[in-house]
N, C-alpha and C positions, 0 to 999 in steps of 0.2 A: 560736769560739763564740760568743764577746763581738758581732763582726758579725752573728751567726743570730739574737742576744737582739735587740739596734739595729734589725734588721729587724722581727724579730716584732712587739718594737712600738710600731713606727712604721707600721706595718699595723693593729692593731688601734685606734689613737688615729684612725688617718686614719678606719677604719670606725668607730668612736664616733660621728664629726662629720658621716660622708656624707649627704649630699641625700638624699631620703625621700619618692618621688611617690607621693598616693593620690587618689582622688575625682575621677577623670575625668569630665567631663561636655560633652555638645554643644549647640552652641547647635538654636534648631530651627529654622531657616533649612540647618544644616550646614554653615554658613562655618567656624567656629570652635570649636576645642576651650579647655575649660580645664580645669588640672589644678592640686592641692595639692603646690606644694613647702614641706615641712620642712624647716627647715635651723636651724642652730644659731642662740643670740642670740648679743649683743653680749658679754653675760656669758659666754659658753660655760656655761651653767650648764642650759639646758634644750631643745624643738624648740619652738620656733615657724613656724606656716605662710606662704606668700606663695603668691599665686594667680599663677598664669601661663597664657599663650594660646598654645597649639603650633596651626600651620597646616595642616589636614585633607589637602590637598594635599602635604604634606611639601617645599613651595616656598620657604616660606622661616620665618629661625630663628626659634624659641618665643624670647618674651618677657618678661619682668615686665606683666601687667596694669598700666594704666595708671591711678593714683593710687589703684590693693590697695595698702593694708600690714600689716606682720609683723602677722599676730596674725589676720589675713581666712582662713577655709577652710569647708570643708563646699560647695560651689560648686554652684549650679544658674541654670537661665532657667526666666525665666517664658514667660508664652509670646508676648507682646513683644519678645522677647530679651532684656529685659534682665535683668544677671548679677545674683542674688542670692549672701548666702553670713551666716555667722554670726563673729559677730566679736566682742570687748571694746575695741574701738575709744570712744573719746569723743566725743561729739554736738557739732560746734565749735559748733551754735546757742547764742545766747547766751540766749536765753529759755527754752531746756532747762533742767529741772529740774536741782540738782546737789546735791541735801539726801542721796543718798546711794547707793551703787557702782551704777552699772546692770549690771553684768554682763555678761555674753556678749546679745548681739542680734541679730536677723536682719535685715538693712540688704538696698539696692539700691544696684547702679550699672549707670545708664544712659549707653549710648554717648554716649560724649563728654560725659558732666554727672560732677554730684562724687555720690561715694556720703553717701544719706543714709539714715536711720535707718526701719526700716518697722514694727519691734514690738520693743518692751524688755516685761519680768517682771520682777517679785522674782524674786533669784537668775540664773537664764542660765534661753537658750531651749537644748535641748539637741539639737534636731535640726526639720527642717522637709522640704512637701511640697509641690509644683506643680499646678494642674491645667494637666493639656495645652491646653488649647483656652480658657481664663478667666481672668479675674486673682487666683482664687481663693487662697489662701494655707494651710496647713493646720502649725502647730509644736507641739510638747513641751515642756511646762513643768511645775514643781509647784506644788502647794499641798495646806497643813499640812489635817489629817482636819476639822480645824472651822473651813476656808475656804471661804466658797463660792465666794470671785475672786478677781481679781487685788490688786484694794484691797484686800480686807480679808485676804490674805496677807503684802502689804505690811505694816499694822499690824499683823497678830502677830508677823509675825517684828521687829519692831522691838519691838513690848513682851520678848519672848523675847531678844534681843540686849541692852537697856538692863536688864534682872533678871538677865542672865547665869546665863539659862537651857538646857539643852541637855536638857531631859529628854524620852525618847522612849517613848506609852502605845500597848505593839500590840494590835491587836485582829484580826487577822489574818495572815498569815502574814509572814515577818521576811525572804524573800529580797530581795540587792538585787543592784547589779548589780555586775560582776568590777572589784575592787579598788576599790571604795566602801563605805563603810558603810551601814546597815540605817535605811531612816529618817532624820527621821519623817515624809521631805516623800513626797508621792505623786503619781506623773505623772499629767497630763490630756494631752487633747488638743483645741486650740485651733483656730476655723477665724476667718482674718482677711479678710475682704471687702473690696472696695472702699473703703468708707465710714470703715476703720480699724479700727473695734469688733472687737475679738477675741470670738467666741462660744466656749461651754466644751461643746463636744460630747461631753464624758464622762471619769469614770477612767479611769486604765489600773489601779489598783490597785498597793499596791506592789510585785508584780510584770512591773509592766508594763513593755514592752519601748523605747516610743517608735518601736511600730511602725505608721504608719498610709500612706494614701496616697489622695486624691483624684480624683473619677468626672473623662470627660476637659469637661466643663463646669464642672464645681465644684458640683455641687448635693449630688452624694455624698462624704462622708468612708467611711474606715474605718478601724477601727484595732483590736487586740487587748489585751483586759482578763484580771485573772486570773479565774478561774472562783470562782464562793461555796462557802463551805461547806467540807469537808474533798475536796477536790480540787484539790493543789497541785501534778499532771501533766498536769494538765488547763487550757486560755484557753480565751478565745470573741471569735469574731471578729465586731464588730461596724458593721454598715453605719447609720449614722443621717445623716439630712437635715442637710447643712453649715450652714443656715440656721438650723435650730432647734436641732439638735441633738436631733432625737425621733428614737427608735431606731427606724432600720425593717427590717432584717432583726438575724437572732442567731445565727451559727454553732460550735458547737463535737460534739467527739466524745471520749466518758471515758478518758481514758488518750495526748492525742493533745495538742499544742502546733503554733500554726499561728503560723510569722513569715513574713516580707518580703512586702506584699502588695502588687497591682497591677492594677488595671482593662485592661479591653481596650480597643481603640483607640474601639469605641463604646458603652462601657461598660456592658452587658449580665451582663457576667461579672464575678469580680472569680479570679484569681490568686497564690495562694501555696504556701508551701511549707508539707506537713505532715513534723512529725518524731513517730515513735513512737519512745521512750525506753529503754532498758535496763532489762530487772528480770533477775530470778535467772534467768530462762522463757522467757523472750523477748528476743529482741535485738534492738535498735534497727535501725531500715527510716526512711529517707527517701522522699518523694515531692516529687510538683508536685500540686498538685488544682486546678479549678477550684469555682467555688460560679455556680449560674446563679443571678441574680438576681428571674426573674420564676418558677420552678417551684422556689425554694430548694436543687434538688439540688447535690450532691458528688461529682463525676467526679472519680477519678482517672488524671494524663494520661500518667505512665512506668508501667505497671499493669505491662507484659514486658520494661522496663530490667534483662535480667539484668548487666551490669555494677555494677549500684547504686552510683554516681560519688557519692549524696551531694548532687544535683544544690542550684546555689544559687539566688538568684534570678533568679525569671525576667524575660528584657526582650523584650516584645508586639512585635507589629506593631505598627508605627505607622499601618497601610493600614486603614480601615474592615472590618468584615465579616471579614478573614485575621484567619486563628486561627494562623498560625505564631512561634512563641517561641526563643527563643535563650535555653542556661544553661550555667553549666558545672558542673562536677563530677570529684572526683580517679579517677585510673583509671592503676594500672603506675605508679603513680611520678611521673605526671605532672596536672596540673588543665585538661583539654581545652574548648574549644566546643564545645557540643551545639546540632544545627538540627532540632528538632521542627515536623513538619508538618504541616496539616490532618488527613492522612489518620493521623497518627500515627508515622509515618516519622520514624525516628529517624538521620538523621548524625552525626559526629564532622568539626569543620570545620577541628581543631589538630591539626600530627603532633606536637607535639612541646609541652615548657612549661608553665607556667601562669597562667591569665587572669584576670582580676578588671576590676570599675568598667566593666564590658560598654555598649556605644552603639549605637544602631544609628540611620544616615542615616535623614531624612522619607521616602525612594524604597524603604528595606529594603531597599536592595540593598548596604549599606555595613556592616562594623560596626569599630569600634575597641574597645580595649582598653589597660590594664596588663598584661604583660606579663613575668614574671621566670622565670626556673626556680632550682634549687643553686646553682646559677655568678654566675647574672649578677640584680641588682637590677632592679626594675620597670623597665619603659621602655614607652615611649606606641607603639601599633603599629596596622594599617591593614589588614583581610584583606574578601576577600574572601563576603558573606554566605551562599552555598551550596556552595560547591565543598568537598570533600572532602579530608579530613590535610593542607591549606597550610600552608607558610611563609609568615608576615607581613613587611608591608614595616614597617620602622621609620620613628618622624619624631621630630624633632630637637628631647630637651628637658634638662633637667638633670638629676642622681641616677646616672650612668653610672658604674661605677667603672672606670677607665684598665685595671687588669688584679688578677691573683688570683697567688697562690701555691702555685699548683697546677692538677691538671687531673682531671676526674670520670669517671668509667668505674659502670657497674654489674657487679651483684654474686647471682648465681641459685643456690638449693640448694635440695634438700626436705626438707621440716617431720619428724618424726618419726614425723607421721600422713599422710606422704603427700602433701600439701597443698605446691605449688609457694610458695616464697616469694623473693624478692627487697630489695635494701639497695642505695643508692648509697654507692658510697667516692668519697672525694678526697683524694690522694694528690700527698702536697709536692713542689716540684720537686726533680730532682734523684736519685731514692729510683732504686732499681735492686735487682737480686738478690744484688750483689755490697754494696751500702750499704742493707739491708733500714731501712725507717723502722718508729719506735714505731707504736701504733696505739691511740685512744682511740673506742669505742664510744660514741655519742650516740642512744640513743633517743629519739622524740619523747612531748612530751605529751598530754592526751586524754582518755581514749588513742582517739579516734574521729579522727583525723587522720592526715595523711598527708605523708611528708618528700617533697614534689611543689614546694615553693615556695619561693624563698628568704626568708629569716627573719631576724629583728635580735637575737632570743632565740636564744643560747647556736648561733650560726651558726657553721660550722665551719672557716673560711677564718682566722680569728685560729688556730686551733687547725693549721692546715696550715703558716702561715707560722711557726710554733717549731720546724716539722718532721715535725708528728707526720702520718699517714694518721689520715682519720678513718672511719668507717664509720656511715651513716644509717639500722638495720633498721625495714623496717616489719615487725612482728608482726601474732600476733591481734588484732585489735579493731581495726586500722587501715583504714582509707577505702581504696576503688577496686578493690579485689578481690573484690566478688562477696560476696550475703549469706552465702555460706560463713564466710568470713574473719570476720566476726562472730560465728556460732553455734561455733567455734572456741574463744570465745574469753568466750563470755557466763558470766559467773556465778563466775570464775574468774581475777580478774586478774592473781592472781602464779602461775598456770598454764602453758596453751598460751604464751599471751605469750611469760613470759620463757627457755621450752626451744626458741621460735623467733628470740629473740633469743641466747640460744648456740648455735643450729645456723648461724645466720649468722655470726657468730664464728666459732666451727671453721670455714665455710667462704672465708673471709678469711685465718684465718691458714695457709690452706693454698698461699698463694700464697707465692713465695721474697721477692717485694721487701719484705714486713712480718715483722716480728720477733716471735712468738709468745712470748720472754721478757721483754717488756716492753710491755706493755700497760694500758687502767685503760679507769674508763668513768665515764661523767656525764651527769645527765639532770636535765629541770627539768620540774614538774608532775607527771605520769604517768611519765614519764621518771627524774621525783628518786625516785623509789619504785618501776619497777622498778629501779633503783639500789642503795636499801635491800635491797629482796627481795634482790639479787643479792649485797651482804656479809654475808647471814645463810644463803645458799646459795653460795657457793664463795667461795678464795682465791686465785684462779688471775689474780686482778688486782691490780698493784702499788698502786693508789689509788683511789678512789671520790670521785665530788662527787657531792652530790645537793642540787638549789636547787626548793624548796617541793613536795620529795616526803610522800608520807603514810609513819609509820611504825606507827601504833599507828591502824587503823581501827575502833576499836570508839571513843574519843576522837572520832577524824573525821567521824565522821555524824554526831555527834549536833553539833558546833560550826561546821562546814561551813554554807554559804547557802544551799546546795543539800543542805541535812538530809535534805529527805523524795528528793530522788531518789537517793542513796547504799543509803536505807535499804531503797528498792526492790529494790536489787543484791545486795544482805547478809542485807534480816532485819533484826527485832527482835534486837541480842546475847542478851537474857533469853532466845528459845525457840532460838535461832539460833546457837548458841554456832560447832559446826562450819564454818559458813563463817568465821568469824572468824577461827577457828582452823586454815582452811590456807589464809591470805590473806594475815594481820596479820602482818608480817615483826618487830614486837617482842617475840612471843614466842618472838625466837630469837635475842636480842640477846646473849646470853654467847656463840654462836658467831663471833661478829665478830672478826676479826683483819685486815682491812684496813683504811689508812689513810683516815680516810674525813673531807671535808672540806664543810659543810653550810652555806647559802646561804639566805637566806629576809628577808620584810619582813615589818614589822611591823605593817602593814596587810594584808594578806593576808587575807583574808573568804574565801578558795575552800579553799585547805588553813590552815587559821590555825596562826598563831607557835606554840601549843600543840606543834604537832609536831613540829619542831626544836626544844625545849625538853626534849620530851621523848629525841627522839633525841641532841640531846647528852647530856643527865645519866647515861642509860641507859648511851653507852659509857662516861664518864667514870668512874661507879662501875663497871664491870667492868675498864676499866685499860687501854682501846682506845684507837689513838692517833687524835686527834679534833683541829678547830679548826673553827673556827664565824663564820663574816662575816654580820652582820647589818645590816641597813639598815634605819633605825627606821621612816623613812619613806614608804617602798617597799608596795606591795602585790601582786599574784600574779607582777610578772614585777617588773622593774628597767628604769626609763625615763630616768634623768635621764643624759647624756651622761658622767659624770665618775663615777657608780657603774659603770653598761655599761663602762667603763675597768680600774675596780678591780675589779670580779668577773672580768674577764677576764685580768687581770693576776694576782690573786690563785687565779684556776685553774690556770694556767699553773704558777707557781709553785710552787704545791701538787702538780702534775703532775709538771713536772723535778726535784723535788727524790725522791718517791717512785718514779718510773716511769725515770726519766735516772739517778738517784744523785746527783744537782746538790747544792750546797747551798742551805739554804734562804732564800730571797730575801725581806725583809716589804716590801712593796707601800713606796713613801715616804707615802704619803698616810693609810697608818697608823700 
């Protein structure tokens, strides 16, 4: 048993420090791929990014980009082939201003030359976009409401810092980015021209997302901003003159949000993702749309796409006049690449796996992407841009785990309403009918998500390394199963999704190689809510781990950074009490008898810390067995490598104690 524990500890240590690939981009001439490789810093305390070069042909070994340093990230190519990226590196020019911290800036690295700064902004630049055929660059950076430009913003920041003032006056929504506090800074879109002077193209508002795009010739910039007035469920797409910031077009639709903007190759249309969020009476729906900049008309590009895979960012044909596009989306536990032809025909190009960071070659015949599965971290791949249900060619790059402590299979069962359900099941090495494994059920977050890709949060393999089988269920409200999957769970977070979870659990435990007497449940975010819900409805699990899960829905929808969104689902608690009473676990706290481990971050604005404090105090007051693992400086997810180690070690030790009957082991760092 000691040996098995050592092996498991070794695996989740290796997992926490594993290199991670993100942000794949292709050079304009198609001869070079650049990928961000996140590694652990020299102190072992956080992830830092380094840029790597990958050969699209697969003939040469990948290598770090010459003169790239730790902290370079978010690569993109300018029209002339210059590599651009964001970085917090210091300017080596002795004449550069050193009076204040420069923060994350935009840098250029020409082939064979040294990196040079292109743009800095007081605070940080958070995102940027480039024109396909021009030298124009747009970026997102913050301004305070009282500052009309970067110079005034810098002065106001200095005044606030010297006066030790961090007060915020909200005159609009307080919606903030995931894991970051609300305001007071507001994101703006700036356009950088060849003379180096940035033009403020307009405010994205407090709810801005950093979404922007440039037309191929650099003459137009598109970005999103929050709708004015009482419309938190609506945003506006703005198309402005890139040289002056003067608005040319605005597009919006009540009750809808637009994301992931892209201009067509010849610039007459703007393609983006349109999202109608869930309400109590209408299900979540996502599609791709095109705005005709001449007529102002909006058209749905996927009107009859029955699988409803929640399409991601559209990658458009590089050929002028060609309206072909590619996109990814969840489907039956995978996230394939789809091709949409000019006549609306849709072809699935990949047979398995989950794809991200999609790139298309200059002639439109080849695709490159990052591919992962539940059993494999992201890897760089090459595909044909036309062939259906193909398997990719893998290109050499860092980031692959040598081996996993088990195997992966699928599970299928029919729900209580007849809907076909499926799940992934990770089985540890050595499991058999003679040696059945204990089972951990691991519901995903969202709830509009799917177990389709590799995850660094609540990954199944550290559990498998400790000897557990892990069930990864996709219950009602999961993506990739058609619109009916959304209808089944609409307005009942703790209803049909919970019953689906139990149906999949029962199907798994019908297997002879799983031990029905030794089961546990662990979930994060919405999965944490399902864990809390299960704790009040059943005592079948030996232990439950809940991370960033909702407990008191009435308090939650008031405190969360997405207050307006969640109140649309459940309504006003003063007039629609029955919805809260039907779904909020806290009403049934007295029924909890299962030992629970609560995990929460102190800077979580999506599911505020009050949810964990309320759950902890309720269980303590009622005498239910409970432990609380608190990370004061973490947000909705756990990011620091050493915190990831502690999270897995604490959760595994807790499960070992209650599910396997082993002695409780306090993690060494606690």
